[in-house]
Backbone bond lengths (Angstrom), bond angles and torsions (degrees), N, CA, C in turn:
res aa  C-N    CA-C-N  psi(-1)  N-CA   C-N-CA  omega(-1)  CA-C   N-CA-C  phi
1 M - - - 1.448 - - 1.527 108.93 -
2 H 1.302 114.23 146.53 1.452 121.18 -178.91 1.523 108.20 -133.94
3 E 1.329 117.03 133.54 1.452 120.60 179.98 1.524 110.48 -89.85
4 I 1.318 115.63 132.67 1.461 121.52 173.42 1.521 106.56 -89.60
5 R 1.309 116.92 119.82 1.467 121.02 -174.43 1.535 110.71 -98.85
6 D 1.297 114.85 56.21 1.466 121.35 178.79 1.523 107.14 -117.26
7 L 1.319 116.97 119.43 1.462 120.72 -176.84 1.520 112.79 -65.81
8 D 1.330 117.66 -18.65 1.455 120.64 178.81 1.528 112.37 -80.26
9 V 1.330 117.57 -7.64 1.458 121.80 179.06 1.521 108.24 -94.51
10 A 1.341 115.37 131.77 1.463 120.60 -179.04 1.527 110.15 -58.89
11 E 1.343 116.06 149.10 1.471 122.22 -176.55 1.530 112.19 -52.78
12 E 1.320 117.91 -44.35 1.469 121.02 -177.32 1.528 113.07 -70.54
13 D 1.347 117.78 -15.64 1.467 121.77 179.77 1.533 113.33 -101.36
14 R 1.340 116.52 4.97 1.467 119.51 -174.92 1.522 114.57 -77.09
15 W 1.302 117.85 -16.75 1.462 120.47 -178.87 1.518 109.10 -106.34
16 T 1.316 115.16 133.88 1.466 119.73 -178.75 1.532 109.09 -141.36
17 N 1.311 116.38 155.83 1.461 120.99 175.95 1.522 109.41 -87.12
18 I 1.310 116.07 138.69 1.458 121.48 174.12 1.518 106.74 -116.21
19 L 1.305 115.65 123.65 1.452 120.78 -179.17 1.516 109.84 -96.10
20 S 1.308 116.70 136.99 1.461 122.75 176.48 1.523 107.75 -122.68
21 P 1.327 117.30 103.63 1.470 118.76 -177.37 1.527 111.26 -64.99
22 R 1.317 115.30 145.94 1.458 121.84 176.61 1.521 111.56 -109.87
23 S 1.338 115.82 -13.77 1.467 119.12 176.43 1.518 109.59 -167.74
24 F 1.324 114.58 160.61 1.456 123.16 172.94 1.514 107.24 -131.55
25 C 1.318 115.82 138.23 1.454 119.63 177.98 1.527 108.14 -132.35
26 P 1.304 118.63 115.80 1.464 127.65 -1.43 1.534 110.19 -69.44
27 P 1.328 116.33 160.80 1.469 119.25 -177.66 1.526 111.68 -65.93
28 I 1.314 115.30 156.44 1.460 121.69 175.37 1.526 107.23 -81.72
29 N 1.319 116.41 120.69 1.468 119.98 176.09 1.516 108.60 -81.53
30 Y 1.307 116.57 129.68 1.456 120.58 -178.59 1.519 112.34 -83.21
31 F 1.306 116.64 -11.56 1.463 122.37 171.22 1.524 107.70 -159.16
32 R 1.325 115.30 164.45 1.472 121.18 -177.51 1.527 110.77 -67.69
33 L 1.328 114.81 142.54 1.457 120.43 -177.24 1.528 112.91 -114.93
34 D 1.320 118.23 -3.40 1.471 123.35 -170.26 1.522 115.24 -50.70
35 S 1.301 118.28 -41.69 1.460 120.01 -169.44 1.531 113.90 -92.80
36 Y 1.325 117.35 8.22 1.458 120.06 -177.61 1.522 110.77 -104.48
37 P 1.320 117.51 152.94 1.471 120.33 179.64 1.531 111.32 -59.58
38 E 1.323 116.26 148.18 1.470 121.89 -178.07 1.524 112.02 -56.16
39 K 1.313 117.23 -39.96 1.466 120.96 -179.62 1.537 111.11 -59.59
40 V 1.313 116.82 -37.42 1.471 121.72 178.59 1.527 109.47 -74.89
41 R 1.330 116.89 -44.09 1.476 121.37 179.90 1.524 111.51 -58.19
42 K 1.331 117.30 -37.50 1.469 121.63 -179.92 1.530 110.56 -57.05
43 H 1.325 117.15 -45.59 1.469 120.75 -179.78 1.526 111.42 -69.94
44 L 1.314 116.54 -35.82 1.469 119.70 178.57 1.522 110.74 -67.47
45 R 1.329 118.34 -41.05 1.468 120.81 177.40 1.525 110.52 -62.34
46 R 1.326 117.45 -38.11 1.474 120.46 175.84 1.530 110.18 -62.36
47 A 1.336 116.71 -40.64 1.470 120.59 178.53 1.524 110.68 -64.08
48 F 1.331 117.18 -44.37 1.461 120.62 -179.81 1.533 110.96 -63.47
49 T 1.325 116.80 -37.87 1.464 121.31 178.70 1.523 110.72 -66.77
50 A 1.319 117.53 -42.71 1.461 121.96 -175.67 1.524 112.87 -72.87
51 Y 1.319 118.24 -17.17 1.466 121.02 -174.96 1.531 112.13 -52.20
52 W 1.302 117.69 -38.98 1.462 121.21 -173.20 1.525 113.83 -79.83
53 S 1.318 117.58 -11.70 1.460 118.03 -174.08 1.532 114.59 -134.27
54 D 1.337 118.54 -20.53 1.465 119.08 -171.89 1.531 109.93 -152.29
55 L 1.328 116.89 85.07 1.463 121.27 -175.90 1.529 113.62 -61.07
56 P 1.338 119.79 -42.09 1.471 117.94 176.97 1.530 112.53 -59.66
57 S 1.319 116.45 -35.88 1.460 120.47 178.42 1.528 111.07 -63.75
58 V 1.330 116.92 -35.62 1.467 120.82 177.19 1.521 109.58 -57.59
59 M 1.325 115.75 -47.61 1.464 119.93 -178.68 1.521 110.96 -61.56
60 N 1.327 116.32 -41.14 1.450 119.89 178.70 1.525 110.78 -65.10
61 C 1.325 118.07 -39.41 1.468 121.31 177.92 1.528 111.23 -63.97
62 L 1.315 117.62 -37.99 1.466 120.12 177.74 1.526 110.12 -66.29
63 R 1.322 116.21 -37.70 1.466 119.66 176.74 1.526 110.53 -64.12
64 T 1.326 117.44 -42.59 1.464 119.15 179.02 1.527 110.67 -69.06
65 A 1.327 117.54 -25.70 1.471 120.05 173.46 1.531 109.48 -65.46
66 V 1.327 116.88 -38.89 1.470 120.60 176.41 1.531 109.94 -64.93
67 E 1.328 116.89 -40.12 1.475 120.02 174.94 1.531 109.85 -58.75
68 A 1.341 116.51 -42.39 1.466 120.43 179.28 1.524 111.25 -64.95
69 V 1.322 117.34 -36.12 1.470 120.83 175.45 1.530 109.38 -61.57
70 M 1.323 116.38 -45.05 1.469 119.55 179.01 1.532 110.40 -61.80
71 D 1.334 117.50 -38.91 1.467 120.60 175.96 1.526 110.44 -62.28
72 E 1.332 116.44 -45.00 1.467 121.30 -179.98 1.524 111.71 -63.65
73 K 1.309 115.76 -32.86 1.464 120.82 179.34 1.532 111.52 -86.23
74 E 1.337 115.41 6.24 1.465 123.96 176.22 1.527 113.56 60.27
75 V 1.325 115.07 38.57 1.461 120.67 173.54 1.528 106.59 -85.67
76 K 1.301 115.72 126.66 1.460 122.72 -175.36 1.530 111.66 -51.99
77 A 1.361 116.31 130.18 1.456 121.94 -178.39 1.522 112.78 -100.63
78 R 1.337 116.86 -17.37 1.466 121.02 -178.43 1.517 109.35 -132.66
79 D 1.340 115.05 146.91 1.463 119.42 179.20 1.528 110.24 -84.39
80 E 1.335 116.59 -175.01 1.472 121.45 -177.23 1.524 112.55 -65.19
81 N 1.339 118.21 -18.55 1.472 122.27 176.84 1.530 111.78 -97.72
82 N 1.341 116.29 12.90 1.466 124.07 178.78 1.533 113.10 65.39
83 R 1.333 116.62 23.61 1.461 121.09 174.42 1.517 109.07 -90.32
84 P 1.337 117.06 145.50 1.465 119.64 178.98 1.529 111.30 -62.60
85 I 1.321 116.25 139.25 1.465 121.93 175.54 1.520 107.12 -91.43
86 P 1.339 118.38 128.39 1.469 120.48 -179.78 1.537 111.67 -57.25
87 L 1.327 115.29 146.83 1.464 120.06 -178.72 1.527 111.18 -57.33
88 K 1.311 118.34 -40.09 1.471 120.77 -179.63 1.531 110.65 -57.43
89 T 1.320 117.08 -41.13 1.465 121.92 178.50 1.525 110.59 -68.76
90 R 1.328 116.99 -41.33 1.468 120.51 178.47 1.526 110.84 -62.37
91 L 1.328 116.47 -40.25 1.469 120.22 178.81 1.524 110.24 -63.65
92 R 1.328 116.29 -43.85 1.467 120.48 178.46 1.531 110.35 -58.85
93 T 1.331 116.85 -43.94 1.468 121.77 178.70 1.523 110.37 -61.47
94 F 1.324 116.63 -45.37 1.468 121.58 179.83 1.525 110.51 -61.22
95 L 1.317 116.40 -43.89 1.463 120.07 -175.07 1.522 113.08 -73.04
96 E 1.328 117.87 -18.00 1.465 120.23 173.94 1.524 110.57 -62.29
97 S 1.318 117.22 -36.20 1.467 119.79 179.65 1.532 111.27 -96.24
98 H 1.301 117.75 -30.71 1.472 121.66 -175.76 1.527 111.61 -80.16
99 Q 1.301 118.05 -41.20 1.466 125.67 175.75 1.525 114.28 45.27
100 N 1.317 116.41 59.70 1.450 121.89 175.98 1.530 106.97 -127.94
101 A 1.330 116.78 109.38 1.461 121.40 -175.22 1.525 111.48 -62.88
102 Y 1.324 117.31 -35.67 1.461 122.74 178.68 1.525 109.73 -60.07
103 D 1.333 116.79 -50.38 1.461 121.36 179.69 1.525 111.17 -67.01
104 A 1.320 117.74 -35.99 1.463 121.44 -178.46 1.522 111.09 -60.15
105 V 1.318 117.01 -44.96 1.465 121.14 -179.47 1.527 109.88 -65.36
106 L 1.333 116.92 -44.20 1.466 120.13 -179.43 1.527 111.44 -64.41
107 L 1.320 116.71 -44.50 1.467 120.28 179.04 1.525 111.10 -59.22
108 D 1.316 116.66 -46.55 1.459 119.78 -177.63 1.528 111.40 -69.17
109 A 1.322 117.16 -37.79 1.473 120.01 178.87 1.527 110.63 -62.68
110 I 1.318 117.12 -43.94 1.470 119.89 179.35 1.530 110.46 -66.46
111 R 1.320 117.33 -37.73 1.472 120.82 176.35 1.525 110.41 -59.88
112 I 1.334 116.59 -47.51 1.467 121.44 -178.31 1.523 110.85 -64.17
113 L 1.332 117.17 -44.66 1.468 120.35 179.04 1.520 111.07 -64.37
114 G 1.326 116.79 -36.90 1.468 120.23 176.44 1.512 111.75 -63.45
115 N 1.328 115.88 -41.90 1.463 119.34 176.29 1.527 110.84 -63.15
116 E 1.315 115.92 -40.46 1.465 120.62 178.52 1.529 110.12 -61.09
117 G 1.325 116.85 -41.26 1.462 120.78 178.07 1.517 112.43 -64.10
118 S 1.328 116.64 -34.14 1.460 121.00 -177.98 1.524 113.36 -80.00
119 H 1.322 117.18 -32.89 1.466 119.79 -167.85 1.517 115.00 -119.72
120 S 1.321 118.72 7.89 1.458 117.18 -172.87 1.519 111.81 -117.92
121 N 1.302 113.35 176.20 1.451 122.53 173.44 1.527 107.82 -68.48
122 E 1.316 117.78 135.89 1.464 122.20 -176.48 1.532 112.45 -55.72
123 G 1.322 118.05 -29.14 1.459 121.62 -178.73 1.518 113.86 -64.80
124 N 1.332 118.11 -18.96 1.461 121.02 179.77 1.523 112.54 -75.44
125 I 1.310 117.32 -19.45 1.461 121.66 -177.97 1.524 107.84 -101.38
126 T 1.318 115.90 112.32 1.461 121.75 -177.32 1.528 110.60 -110.44
127 D 1.318 115.42 165.71 1.472 120.38 175.02 1.523 110.51 -53.61
128 Y 1.326 115.78 -44.72 1.458 120.43 -178.85 1.525 111.18 -56.95
129 R 1.332 117.04 -48.67 1.464 120.50 -179.53 1.527 111.55 -63.09
130 V 1.322 116.30 -39.89 1.468 119.23 -179.80 1.524 110.33 -66.13
131 L 1.322 117.65 -45.03 1.470 119.72 -179.71 1.529 110.58 -64.65
132 K 1.320 117.71 -37.40 1.467 120.40 175.76 1.531 110.31 -65.99
133 A 1.319 117.03 -37.29 1.466 120.48 177.11 1.530 110.44 -64.68
134 F 1.333 117.61 -38.71 1.468 120.37 174.97 1.532 110.09 -60.95
135 E 1.328 116.88 -42.88 1.467 120.60 178.03 1.525 111.01 -60.99
136 M 1.332 116.12 -43.23 1.467 119.45 178.82 1.520 111.26 -64.02
137 A 1.328 116.65 -42.47 1.473 120.27 179.51 1.527 110.51 -62.63
138 E 1.323 116.79 -42.06 1.465 120.12 178.63 1.529 110.94 -62.75
139 A 1.327 117.00 -44.49 1.466 120.87 179.39 1.525 110.91 -63.82
140 L 1.319 116.31 -43.82 1.462 120.69 -179.98 1.523 111.43 -61.91
141 L 1.322 116.37 -50.56 1.467 119.74 -177.57 1.522 111.08 -66.11
142 G 1.322 116.99 -35.27 1.459 120.03 175.39 1.511 111.26 -61.37
143 S 1.306 116.20 -40.55 1.461 120.86 179.37 1.526 111.56 -69.32
144 L 1.318 116.56 -43.14 1.464 120.44 -175.87 1.530 113.74 -75.52
145 Y 1.338 117.05 -36.41 1.462 119.69 -171.84 1.526 114.65 -112.25
146 D 1.314 117.53 -22.72 1.464 119.54 -177.35 1.517 111.92 -102.67
147 G 1.309 117.42 8.87 1.455 121.40 177.93 1.506 114.56 71.79
148 H 1.265 119.35 17.89 1.466 129.99 178.65 1.511 109.82 107.68
149 T 1.288 113.83 134.44 1.447 121.21 -179.43 1.528 109.50 -75.69
150 P 1.339 117.26 157.82 1.470 119.86 176.15 1.529 112.31 -56.08
151 V 1.321 117.97 -34.94 1.461 120.55 179.20 1.530 109.84 -63.81
152 H 1.331 116.93 -43.86 1.456 121.05 179.59 1.530 110.39 -64.58
153 E 1.338 116.96 -41.11 1.463 120.69 178.42 1.525 110.80 -61.85
154 Y 1.327 116.43 -42.10 1.455 119.84 178.95 1.529 110.33 -65.67
155 A 1.329 116.60 -40.26 1.469 120.23 178.07 1.524 110.35 -60.80
156 Q 1.321 117.14 -39.59 1.468 120.17 177.61 1.529 110.48 -64.01
157 K 1.319 117.71 -39.99 1.464 120.33 177.84 1.521 110.45 -61.45
158 V 1.336 115.27 -41.60 1.461 119.73 -179.97 1.521 110.10 -63.73
159 V 1.316 116.58 -45.52 1.465 120.70 -175.06 1.520 112.14 -74.99
160 Y 1.333 117.22 -43.76 1.468 120.18 -169.91 1.521 115.57 -108.52
161 G 1.308 117.66 -12.56 1.452 116.85 -169.75 1.498 115.41 -124.40
162 D 1.300 115.15 -94.76 1.456 123.04 -169.62 1.525 112.44 -56.73
163 N 1.319 115.04 138.34 1.450 120.65 171.06 1.521 106.06 -87.19
164 L 1.306 117.58 106.97 1.456 122.07 -172.32 1.524 113.28 -65.28
165 R 1.312 118.23 -27.18 1.466 119.81 -178.49 1.515 111.90 -71.21
166 K 1.322 117.47 -23.87 1.470 120.69 178.33 1.517 112.08 -83.14
167 T 1.331 116.77 -14.34 1.456 121.29 -178.74 1.517 109.20 -77.76
168 K 1.355 116.21 128.67 1.466 120.11 -178.86 1.516 112.00 -73.35
169 K 1.332 116.94 -41.13 1.455 118.67 178.48 1.518 108.50 -142.77
170 S 1.296 114.66 155.90 1.458 120.88 -179.65 1.522 109.69 -74.11
171 V 1.308 115.99 122.28 1.458 121.40 179.28 1.523 107.74 -120.34
172 P 1.345 117.07 130.86 1.460 117.46 178.65 1.513 111.18 -64.15
173 P 1.338 117.16 150.14 1.473 119.70 -179.49 1.523 111.08 -63.36
174 S 1.307 114.66 147.95 1.472 118.63 -179.02 1.502 111.02 -88.78
């Protein structure tokens, strides 16, 4: 029960129930998953499901989604002795051929946040950090699988193309 502290509300109406959901079935997707490989979508759906009950788990699921991306991109997961290759090393290997600074920062940020979710005190993982991690994952996957997001394309126009001072009004990219 929660008290409404408004003097204009009648005494009998001052108490109300506040519901705090712990899960949704099916889970609420924080961004579209259609164009991503099933292996990656599986980890993202787990992250979306965990959001309501276990924030550190969300971060770990996003990290495993990055691992799945590396698998999809055929980045070696095991060394010649069949030992697992750390994600940081796999990312470095991927970026040697991919060479995209935008993706590199996003990949490493999600890796670090995933590690934080796995190894830290639960209080370090907040709603804000999780929602920002979802934004980073969406931007990363858009860049890797959708050939660049509209936001990235517009940023390229700003940096490399259009002279903004000659533009009469701001028009979204087509």
